[in-house]
N, C-alpha and C positions, 0 to 999 in steps of 0.2 A: 906307238907302242906304249908310251907312258900313259896315255889317256885310256887305253884298253885295260891296262893293269889297274889304274885308278878307278875306272868304272866297275871293274870286276870286284875290287876291294869294297867299294861303296855298296854294291849290290849284295855282296856277302855279308857285310856289316848290317845292312838293313834287314835282311832275312833273319840273321841271327838275333838281332834286336827284337824283331817282331815275335820270334819264337819264344823269347824270354819274357815277354810282356804279359803281365797279369793285371787286369783292370777291374776295379769294383766301384760300387756307388754307395753313397750314404745320404740319408735325409736328416741333416742336422736339426732342422726345425722340428721334425717329429720327435727326435730324441729330446730336445729341450722341453717340448710340451709334455713329455712323460716323466721328466725329472721332478722329484719331490721338492727340490730347492726352488722350483718355479713359484710355488705358493708364497714363499717368503719374499721373493722378488716382487711379486704382484702386490703383496701387502705393503712393502716399502714404497713402491711406485704410487699406490693409492694415498699413502700418508704424504708423500711428496706433493702430489696433486692437490690434496687438501691444504697443505701449507702454502702452496702458490695461490690458491683461491683465497685463503685468509689474507695473504699479503695484498692481493688485488682489492679485496673488500676494505682493508685498512686504508689503502691509497684513495679509494673512492670516498670513504667516510671523511678522511682528512680534506679531500678536495671540496666536498659539500660543506664542511665546516668553514673552510677558508672562504668559499664563495658566499655563504650566508653572512659571514662577518663583513665581507667586502660590500655586499649589498646594503647592509645596515649603516655602514659608515661612508658610503660612496659620496653622499652629498656634502660631507664635511671635509673631504680630502682635497688637497691641492691638485693641480693638473699633473705635477710630477709624481705625486703619490698614486693618483689614479692610473697613470701610465705604468708605474712599477707594479701595482697590484694586478693590472690586466696581464702584464708579462708573466708574473708569478702564476696566475691562474692558467694562462695558456701553456706554460711549462708543465704544470701539473696535469693538464689534459693530455699533453703529448706523452708524458711519462706513463699515464694510464693506458693510452693507446699502444705505446711500445710494449708495455708489460703484457697486454692482451695478445699482441701479435707474436711476441717471443715465447709465450707460455707453452705452446705446442712444441716448439723447438727445445725448450728447456726440459720438457717431459721426455722427448726422444733422446736427448743427451743423457739424462739420468737413467733411462731404460738401457741404453748402451753400456753405461758404467756398471749397472747391476747384472746385466746378462754376460758381460765379458768373462767373468770367472767360470760360468757354465760352459761357454764355448771353448774356453781354454781346456777345461776338463775333458770335453768331448774330443778336442784335437789331440790331446795326449793319448786317449784311448784309441783313437783312429790310428795314430802312429804306431802304437804298441801292437795292435791287431794286424796292421798291414805288414809290419816287419816279421811278425811271428808266422804269418801265412803267406809270405813271399809275394805280396802284391807290389807292383811297380808304381801303380797309380790308383788313387781313390778319388772319384769325382763326386762333388757335392750336388746332389740332384735337387735339393730344395731351393737353391739360389741360381739355378741355371747351370750350365756346364762349366763349373769352376773346379779347380783341382784342390782337394782337401789334403792329399798326401802325394808326394812324388819321391820315389826312391832316388837318393842322391847318386847312386851308381849309374843312373841313366842320364845324368846332367852332363852335357857335352860342352858346356861353356868354356872350360879351361882348354879343352882340345881345340876348339875353334880359335880361341885367343892365340894359342901356340901356332896353329897353322897360318894365322894372319901375321905372325911375327911380332906381335905386340908384347912388350915387356910389362909385366905386372908390377905396379908400384907398391912397395911395402909401406904400411903405416907406421 
């Protein structure tokens, strides 16, 4: 009997929930591409890329200078000095290689930092629009099926915790 009542309650709850659900989609990438602020982001990103390129060129120029100086005085160096100079040159080569390899990652990190305020602005507008138009969920279609907005009234987390008899710890 209890299972019949519980099953009926769950079915009634599910039907009621489905009837109240209003789902929409948004393409946040398209919105970003249309924002006037994107031009400033691209300009800053280009400047950052040029700065990284200048740093790399400076490292290469310094490496070449140290290498030429080492070649010129290599014959007069002691074995310990030769060893130390070779280690210094190898360290510089490794530094240049690491800088080249990390350059793309540094640009991606900078791009994320510059785009974060634009996505925050979009998120705020999505929340405002969703609440004003009674949406329960907004899916972001540009990044695959991810949720951009979810009405907190449809979050059953606390109800499940209560049903499980879990006591919520207060911070």
